[in-house]
DRENVOKE-936161 format. One line per field, with one value per residue (C-alpha): residue number from 1; residue in one letter; y negated, z negated, x negated. Coordinates in nm, 3 decimals, m for minus. Layout:
// residues N
resi NUM	...
resn a	...
north Y	...
up Z	...
east X	...
END
This chain:
// residues 461
resi 1	2	3	4	5	6	7	8	9	10	11	12	13	14	15	16	17	18	19	20	21	22	23	24	25	26	27	28	29	30	31	32	33	34	35	36	37	38	39	40	41	42	43	44	45	46	47	48	49	50	51	52	53	54	55	56	57	58	59	60	61	62	63	64	65	66	67	68	69	70	71	72	73	74	75	76	77	78	79	80	81	82	83	84	85	86	87	88	89	90	91	92	93	94	95	96	97	98	99	100	101	102	103	104	105	106	107	108	109	110	111	112	113	114	115	116	117	118	119	120	121	122	123	124	125	126	127	128	129	130	131	132	133	134	135	136	137	138	139	140	141	142	143	144	145	146	147	148	149	150	151	152	153	154	155	156	157	158	159	160	161	162	163	164	165	166	167	168	169	170	171	172	173	174	175	176	177	178	179	180	181	182	183	184	185	186	187	188	189	190	191	192	193	194	195	196	197	198	199	200	201	202	203	204	205	206	207	208	209	210	211	212	213	214	215	216	217	218	219	220	221	222	223	224	225	226	227	228	229	230	231	232	233	234	235	236	237	238	239	240	241	242	243	244	245	246	247	248	249	250	251	252	253	254	255	256	257	258	259	260	261	262	263	264	265	266	267	268	269	270	271	272	273	274	275	276	277	278	279	280	281	282	283	284	285	286	287	288	289	290	291	292	293	294	295	296	297	298	299	300	301	302	303	304	305	306	307	308	309	310	311	312	313	314	315	316	317	318	319	320	321	322	323	324	325	326	327	328	329	330	331	332	333	334	335	336	337	338	339	340	341	342	343	344	345	346	347	348	349	350	351	352	353	354	355	356	357	358	359	360	361	362	363	364	365	366	367	368	369	370	371	372	373	374	375	376	377	378	379	380	381	382	383	384	385	386	387	388	389	390	391	392	393	394	395	396	397	398	399	400	401	402	403	404	405	406	407	408	409	410	411	412	413	414	415	416	417	418	419	420	421	422	423	424	425	426	427	428	429	430	431	432	433	434	435	436	437	438	439	440	441	442	443	444	445	446	447	448	449	450	451	452	453	454	455	456	457	458	459	460	461
resn m	n	i	r	k	g	d	i	v	e	f	k	v	e	s	i	a	f	g	g	r	g	v	g	k	y	d	g	k	t	i	f	v	d	g	v	m	p	g	d	k	v	k	v	s	l	s	k	i	k	h	k	f	f	d	s	d	l	v	e	v	v	e	e	s	e	q	r	v	k	s	k	c	k	y	f	g	k	c	g	g	c	q	l	q	f	m	k	y	e	d	q	l	k	l	k	k	r	f	v	s	d	s	f	e	r	i	g	g	l	k	n	v	n	i	l	d	v	v	a	g	e	e	e	y	f	y	r	n	k	m	e	f	s	f	g	y	d	e	d	f	n	f	t	l	g	f	h	v	p	g	r	k	y	d	i	l	d	i	d	e	c	h	l	q	s	y	e	a	v	e	i	l	n	a	t	r	d	f	m	k	k	l	k	w	p	p	f	k	y	s	d	g	t	g	f	l	k	h	l	t	i	r	e	g	k	r	t	n	e	i	m	v	c	l	v	t	s	a	k	l	p	d	n	a	k	m	e	i	e	k	y	a	e	l	l	k	s	f	d	f	g	e	k	k	i	t	s	i	y	w	l	r	k	i	a	e	r	g	k	p	t	r	i	e	q	d	l	l	f	g	n	k	v	l	n	e	k	m	i	l	e	n	g	d	e	l	k	f	e	i	l	p	q	a	f	f	q	v	n	t	f	q	a	e	a	l	y	s	e	v	i	n	l	a	s	e	s	n	g	v	a	f	d	l	f	c	g	t	g	t	i	g	l	f	l	a	k	h	l	e	q	v	f	g	i	e	m	n	e	s	a	v	k	s	a	k	e	n	a	k	n	n	n	v	f	n	i	d	f	y	v	g	d	v	a	k	l	v	k	s	i	p	e	k	p	n	l	v	v	v	d	p	p	r	a	g	l	t	q	d	t	i	s	h	l	n	e	f	s	p	e	k	i	i	y	v	s	c	n	p	a	t	l	a	r	d	c	a	l	l	s	e	y	g	y	k	i	k	s	v	k	p	f	d	l	f	p	q	t	y	h	i	e	n	v	c	l	l	e	r
north m6.468	m6.210	m6.361	m6.186	m6.232	m6.218	m6.307	m6.528	m6.869	m7.176	m7.549	m7.934	m8.097	m8.429	m8.526	m8.447	m8.470	m8.564	m8.301	m8.287	m8.031	m7.951	m8.008	m7.943	m7.726	m7.422	m7.295	m7.567	m7.545	m7.717	m7.521	m7.615	m7.519	m7.646	m7.764	m7.982	m8.281	m8.486	m8.389	m8.050	m7.763	m7.439	m7.102	m6.948	m6.638	m6.691	m6.570	m6.727	m6.763	m6.918	m7.065	m7.404	m7.329	m7.189	m7.138	m7.038	m6.912	m7.161	m6.889	m7.079	m7.410	m7.373	m7.775	m8.055	m8.333	m8.667	m8.789	m8.548	m8.594	m8.401	m8.292	m8.410	m8.095	m7.733	m7.631	m7.826	m7.641	m7.304	m7.483	m7.707	m8.009	m8.207	m8.192	m8.548	m8.516	m8.433	m8.804	m9.101	m9.297	m9.571	m9.377	m9.184	m9.526	m9.558	m9.185	m9.275	m9.611	m9.354	m9.119	m9.391	m9.596	m9.236	m9.158	m9.485	m9.449	m9.103	m9.066	m9.350	m9.477	m9.840	m9.978	m10.293	m10.200	m10.434	m10.176	m10.404	m10.264	m9.950	m10.072	m9.928	m9.728	m9.889	m9.568	m9.363	m9.035	m9.005	m9.168	m8.921	m8.907	m8.627	m8.297	m7.945	m7.617	m7.274	m6.958	m6.675	m6.392	m6.406	m6.146	m5.957	m5.982	m6.188	m6.447	m6.775	m7.074	m7.326	m7.417	m7.240	m7.058	m7.227	m6.936	m6.729	m6.704	m6.601	m6.610	m6.869	m6.954	m7.084	m7.386	m7.524	m7.908	m8.133	m8.517	m8.632	m8.625	m8.717	m8.529	m8.555	m8.395	m8.116	m8.044	m7.958	m7.712	m7.574	m7.506	m7.385	m7.171	m7.014	m7.046	m6.842	m6.585	m6.465	m6.393	m6.157	m6.333	m6.211	m6.504	m6.483	m6.314	m6.459	m6.158	m6.031	m6.224	m6.044	m6.252	m6.557	m6.869	m7.038	m7.430	m7.651	m7.967	m8.294	m8.673	m9.037	m9.358	m9.520	m9.815	m9.674	m9.429	m9.215	m8.824	m8.522	m8.233	m7.953	m7.598	m7.416	m7.035	m6.823	m6.743	m6.415	m6.426	m6.198	m6.116	m6.376	m6.655	m6.930	m6.890	m6.863	m7.160	m7.366	m7.263	m7.418	m7.744	m7.735	m7.670	m8.027	m8.205	m8.142	m8.298	m8.683	m8.821	m9.143	m9.488	m9.222	m8.982	m8.683	m8.811	m8.559	m8.182	m8.029	m7.677	m7.608	m7.243	m7.174	m6.988	m6.762	m6.602	m6.491	m6.696	m7.018	m7.265	m7.294	m7.412	m7.532	m7.551	m7.737	m7.808	m8.112	m7.871	m8.305	m8.612	m8.890	m8.811	m8.976	m9.068	m9.429	m9.680	m10.008	m10.214	m10.455	m10.693	m10.956	m11.156	m11.106	m10.905	m10.675	m10.374	m10.070	m9.696	m9.418	m9.071	m8.738	m8.447	m8.376	m8.732	m8.900	m9.136	m9.239	m9.049	m9.331	m9.635	m9.915	m9.825	m9.784	m10.130	m10.243	m10.104	m10.302	m10.597	m10.599	m10.517	m10.794	m11.038	m10.871	m10.988	m11.318	m11.499	m11.368	m11.399	m11.304	m10.915	m10.648	m10.276	m9.994	m9.700	m9.361	m9.583	m9.318	m9.373	m9.827	m9.928	m10.083	m10.191	m10.361	m10.538	m10.729	m10.739	m11.043	m11.242	m11.143	m11.240	m10.901	m10.541	m10.135	m9.835	m9.547	m9.166	m8.902	m8.742	m8.772	m8.728	m8.982	m9.171	m9.208	m9.322	m9.553	m9.738	m9.605	m9.863	m10.125	m10.170	m10.151	m10.447	m10.650	m10.674	m10.667	m10.787	m10.457	m10.100	m9.761	m9.522	m9.156	m8.958	m8.922	m9.242	m9.187	m9.151	m9.359	m9.708	m9.834	m9.831	m10.100	m10.468	m10.664	m10.725	m10.730	m10.978	m10.722	m10.353	m10.159	m9.758	m9.559	m9.219	m8.859	m8.697	m8.637	m9.010	m9.084	m8.928	m9.105	m9.193	m9.380	m9.596	m9.641	m9.839	m10.025	m10.132	m10.213	m10.483	m10.628	m10.738	m10.997	m10.801	m10.404	m10.321	m9.918	m9.771	m9.439	m9.146	m8.998	m9.193	m8.944	m8.962	m9.341	m9.399	m9.222	m9.429	m9.766	m9.627	m9.586	m9.938	m10.124	m10.009	m10.210	m10.487	m10.499	m10.619	m10.430	m10.742	m10.565	m10.219	m10.193	m9.845	m9.804	m9.540	m9.399	m9.033	m9.044	m8.781	m8.639	m8.715	m8.810	m9.171	m9.474	m9.715	m10.034	m10.116	m10.508	m10.510	m10.810	m10.933
up m6.708	m6.915	m7.210	m7.459	m7.787	m8.064	m7.889	m8.071	m7.899	m7.987	m7.915	m8.004	m8.107	m7.977	m8.139	m8.364	m8.210	m8.387	m8.640	m8.771	m8.454	m8.395	m8.011	m7.730	m7.476	m7.316	m7.042	m6.896	m7.078	m7.385	m7.745	m8.093	m8.421	m8.791	m9.004	m8.861	m8.779	m8.407	m8.408	m8.584	m8.385	m8.490	m8.426	m8.376	m8.281	m8.027	m8.132	m7.778	m7.484	m7.245	m6.856	m6.975	m7.301	m7.578	m8.000	m8.300	m8.578	m8.766	m8.796	m8.953	m8.908	m8.793	m8.777	m8.926	m8.799	m8.958	m9.074	m9.233	m9.592	m9.895	m10.006	m10.322	m10.389	m10.393	m10.247	m9.895	m9.552	m9.755	m9.921	m9.594	m9.794	m9.685	m9.339	m9.347	m9.674	m9.448	m9.299	m9.484	m9.542	m9.275	m9.031	m9.099	m9.055	m8.690	m8.640	m8.715	m8.537	m8.208	m8.264	m8.203	m7.873	m7.790	m7.805	m7.637	m7.325	m7.312	m7.374	m7.305	m7.017	m7.118	m7.177	m7.344	m7.600	m7.953	m8.187	m8.551	m8.747	m8.943	m9.308	m9.559	m9.871	m10.194	m10.313	m10.114	m10.385	m10.657	m10.469	m10.453	m10.666	m10.594	m10.527	m10.482	m10.536	m10.455	m10.710	m10.490	m10.451	m10.303	m10.000	m10.322	m10.469	m10.780	m10.974	m10.802	m10.776	m10.572	m10.163	m9.870	m9.684	m9.367	m9.078	m9.329	m9.392	m9.714	m9.885	m10.218	m10.293	m10.611	m10.765	m11.080	m10.878	m10.681	m10.611	m10.431	m10.755	m11.096	m11.358	m11.609	m11.296	m11.245	m11.613	m11.592	m11.328	m11.517	m11.780	m11.538	m11.466	m11.777	m11.946	m11.632	m11.569	m11.930	m11.864	m11.578	m11.365	m11.002	m10.746	m10.522	m10.165	m9.879	m9.681	m9.843	m10.094	m10.375	m10.723	m10.898	m10.919	m10.582	m10.657	m10.899	m10.799	m11.015	m10.949	m11.106	m11.095	m10.979	m11.147	m11.467	m11.571	m11.608	m11.398	m11.327	m11.321	m11.113	m11.228	m10.897	m10.890	m10.721	m10.891	m11.008	m11.364	m11.556	m11.902	m12.063	m11.868	m12.000	m12.333	m12.213	m11.953	m12.229	m12.485	m12.136	m12.213	m12.544	m12.392	m12.189	m12.408	m12.651	m12.383	m12.491	m12.190	m12.314	m12.190	m11.905	m12.035	m11.894	m11.895	m11.737	m11.700	m11.435	m11.356	m11.038	m10.862	m10.532	m10.402	m10.088	m9.901	m9.552	m9.289	m9.628	m9.641	m9.952	m10.288	m10.527	m10.902	m11.249	m11.569	m11.701	m11.946	m12.111	m12.073	m11.801	m11.539	m11.257	m11.219	m11.223	m10.997	m10.887	m10.563	m10.535	m10.220	m10.147	m10.094	m10.425	m10.385	m10.607	m10.636	m10.865	m10.809	m10.969	m10.787	m10.829	m10.832	m10.455	m10.302	m10.067	m10.116	m9.962	m10.152	m10.159	m10.348	m10.271	m9.963	m9.882	m10.058	m9.759	m9.539	m9.620	m9.662	m9.285	m9.202	m9.374	m9.213	m8.923	m8.952	m9.176	m8.801	m8.850	m8.962	m8.918	m8.889	m8.884	m8.774	m9.058	m8.856	m9.001	m9.331	m9.571	m9.914	m9.802	m9.899	m9.594	m9.574	m9.910	m9.906	m9.575	m9.710	m9.952	m9.649	m9.442	m9.431	m9.344	m9.323	m9.166	m9.276	m9.142	m9.215	m9.117	m9.492	m9.736	m10.123	m9.959	m9.826	m10.190	m10.379	m10.143	m10.259	m10.611	m10.497	m10.401	m10.683	m10.915	m10.751	m10.744	m10.361	m10.190	m9.869	m9.665	m9.591	m9.550	m9.342	m9.310	m8.963	m8.665	m8.588	m8.232	m8.259	m8.528	m8.438	m8.120	m8.434	m8.624	m8.512	m8.578	m8.337	m8.493	m8.357	m8.546	m8.514	m8.801	m8.697	m8.908	m8.676	m8.834	m8.633	m8.287	m8.291	m8.153	m7.866	m7.507	m7.677	m7.948	m7.729	m7.456	m7.713	m7.827	m7.436	m7.525	m7.827	m7.700	m7.987	m8.041	m8.219	m8.256	m8.543	m8.556	m8.827	m8.740	m8.845	m8.547	m8.264	m8.003	m8.046	m8.083	m7.783	m7.607	m7.671	m7.652	m7.349	m7.277	m7.439	m7.241	m6.919	m7.064	m7.085	m7.425	m7.433	m7.746	m7.951	m8.178	m8.333	m8.730	m8.884	m9.179	m9.415	m9.636	m9.624	m9.705	m9.622	m9.352	m8.986	m9.093	m8.997	m9.020	m8.775	m8.810	m8.407	m8.333	m8.006	m7.821	m7.578
east m13.213	m12.978	m12.793	m12.587	m12.452	m12.628	m12.973	m13.256	m13.380	m13.558	m13.413	m13.462	m13.093	m13.055	m12.813	m12.485	m12.126	m11.818	m11.753	m12.074	m12.225	m12.576	m12.616	m12.911	m12.970	m13.078	m13.079	m12.923	m12.668	m12.497	m12.553	m12.391	m12.477	m12.426	m12.653	m12.885	m13.038	m13.184	m13.533	m13.458	m13.628	m13.447	m13.396	m12.988	m12.838	m12.622	m12.232	m12.002	m12.125	m11.898	m11.928	m12.072	m12.206	m12.369	m12.207	m12.465	m12.497	m12.827	m13.135	m13.396	m13.493	m13.829	m14.005	m13.794	m13.706	m13.955	m13.579	m13.506	m13.470	m13.395	m13.033	m12.826	m12.671	m12.783	m12.457	m12.570	m12.518	m12.322	m11.963	m11.874	m11.800	m12.055	m12.208	m12.428	m12.662	m13.037	m13.015	m13.061	m12.723	m12.821	m12.908	m12.546	m12.376	m12.566	m12.421	m12.067	m12.086	m12.248	m11.917	m11.645	m11.873	m11.887	m11.496	m11.457	m11.678	m11.573	m11.278	m11.083	m11.264	m11.345	m11.664	m11.844	m11.511	m11.652	m11.757	m11.851	m12.133	m11.963	m11.881	m12.057	m11.909	m11.935	m12.096	m12.255	m12.192	m11.901	m11.663	m11.388	m11.081	m10.910	m11.073	m10.903	m11.090	m10.969	m11.006	m11.088	m11.366	m11.756	m11.843	m11.957	m11.574	m11.699	m11.441	m11.470	m11.347	m11.490	m11.486	m11.450	m11.746	m11.710	m11.653	m11.536	m11.153	m11.047	m11.468	m11.438	m11.817	m11.887	m12.032	m12.038	m12.098	m12.000	m12.161	m11.871	m11.601	m11.722	m11.943	m11.521	m11.412	m11.687	m11.693	m11.264	m11.381	m11.668	m11.431	m11.119	m11.366	m11.473	m11.124	m10.933	m11.178	m11.235	m10.804	m10.895	m10.579	m10.630	m10.718	m10.419	m10.497	m10.331	m10.417	m10.144	m10.009	m10.108	m10.271	m10.218	m10.531	m10.433	m10.567	m10.709	m10.636	m10.862	m10.664	m10.826	m10.696	m11.104	m10.898	m10.742	m10.966	m10.703	m10.705	m10.470	m10.540	m10.280	m10.374	m10.135	m10.096	m9.784	m9.499	m9.563	m9.644	m9.866	m9.805	m9.864	m9.903	m9.716	m9.891	m10.232	m10.150	m10.057	m10.380	m10.582	m10.377	m10.499	m10.865	m10.803	m10.623	m10.985	m11.211	m11.350	m11.433	m11.494	m11.275	m11.153	m10.897	m10.735	m10.301	m10.177	m10.165	m9.937	m9.859	m9.722	m9.552	m9.579	m9.270	m9.310	m9.019	m9.011	m8.802	m8.797	m8.936	m9.218	m9.067	m9.195	m9.146	m9.380	m9.401	m9.567	m9.763	m9.928	m9.828	m9.750	m9.542	m9.798	m10.086	m10.142	m10.403	m10.415	m10.553	m10.741	m10.769	m11.118	m10.791	m10.694	m10.425	m10.288	m10.027	m9.947	m9.932	m9.796	m9.945	m9.706	m9.860	m9.853	m9.844	m10.058	m10.347	m10.639	m10.899	m11.170	m11.039	m11.320	m11.303	m10.988	m10.978	m11.127	m10.945	m10.635	m10.813	m10.906	m10.590	m10.451	m10.733	m10.615	m10.238	m10.321	m10.153	m9.886	m9.517	m9.238	m9.140	m9.357	m9.299	m9.537	m9.562	m9.609	m9.630	m9.674	m9.586	m9.593	m9.967	m10.043	m9.625	m9.670	m9.935	m9.813	m9.480	m9.674	m9.789	m9.471	m9.087	m9.034	m9.229	m9.027	m9.198	m9.067	m9.245	m9.138	m9.194	m8.881	m9.127	m9.335	m9.127	m8.931	m9.332	m9.246	m8.963	m9.018	m9.400	m9.178	m8.935	m9.275	m9.468	m9.102	m9.131	m8.788	m8.897	m8.955	m8.714	m8.885	m8.668	m8.703	m8.749	m9.003	m9.103	m9.075	m8.695	m8.669	m8.809	m8.567	m8.267	m8.406	m8.218	m8.550	m8.754	m9.197	m9.415	m9.660	m9.663	m9.937	m9.929	m10.181	m10.108	m10.240	m10.492	m10.307	m10.253	m9.957	m9.684	m9.589	m9.274	m9.423	m9.602	m9.398	m9.211	m9.430	m9.463	m9.112	m9.131	m9.383	m9.588	m9.800	m10.048	m10.101	m10.330	m10.352	m10.574	m10.671	m10.905	m10.984	m11.187	m11.100	m10.698	m10.822	m10.972	m10.754	m10.428	m10.624	m10.686	m10.314	m10.225	m10.492	m10.251	m9.924	m10.122	m10.294	m10.657	m10.908	m11.003	m11.195	m11.243	m11.398	m11.521	m11.499	m11.755	m11.478	m11.627	m12.005	m12.222	m11.977	m11.895	m11.502	m11.477	m11.198	m11.162	m10.910	m10.815	m10.682	m10.549	m10.315	m10.142
END
């Protein structure tokens, strides 16, 4: 069969791969397409032809799967923010558990791993405490504020609703679009570095009802920019959300010069310097956090509490010293410190460590020390030997050097927190070669309606 790029073909979707892509077979090869679910019969246009697989673009769903449900959002399938809204939530959870088990079997070569059921999200929608919306243009060069169109680097889909953050956030989004559109300020164009408006970031304290609004622009200011942005802040201050309050309004300007690191200037236009939030674990442990505009914080507060509760539960029989590697702003380490003699946290990001130290001070936690640097290089300089090591690495997982150091320290327990089942499985296979046994893997759904899944894995020896 002479198959060419652009050919229109039909096939039945058999499964969904990690990443949210539908998978089927055509002409003896695997074929991938976005926006479909198992059981769908689809018509697609071939976009890439490789020796072992095809990539394709969806033309139409010829026959819908019996399991398909109507999506809640009118933008589903266009913005790319959610991949699984056409599935019942219980089916999403089963799919995510399969993602994890497949990763351990196919990538890690590990069978009979004790993978527990996925811990469901407390909220299926409106769970995010942070969203970043981009200014830009659509394919017809109209002013937009919304999300990137999948597969189109510079096109932004204009949206006036989103079911992942709160109604209050959507109201701020729409008011911002209307205000900026009237000014006729140009969105920033990453293709040539021209323009002004970049992003709108909205953060919320789910337990404190505080809201932080951050307008992000370039440093090339239009006429009257400062005056108009102050008017924008006054508009936001006038909003009445009842119990929820806008407590901080920031204007951030990104300064990018060739050959130099990007710098950020920021003005606090109104309110508090930080967003206050607190977390309460299942055992009653409570911590408060001060979140700066660019600081990392888990975007699903209540599910993060469930995940951290599991970490503390697994660490409950440990005593003495713990290492918290890739500690970020210190959230896990601070909860651990309530139950251990000493905790050492290591993180590459200097601003995150600064926040971690501030969080420790604000919570009167004094038995924790934080270090800035590369985990693989810095971990050997800590004189203490840990009974417990918690790792929460980026998506790329652990380096071979870090795994070798873990073997040298020989902690009784390793608790591995991961956002990527593939690298988790790979690293667990390597740790098993050093004698560690996988006791359990518990997935947590921090991102309902998407393919993303977090995991807490316990290893012992």
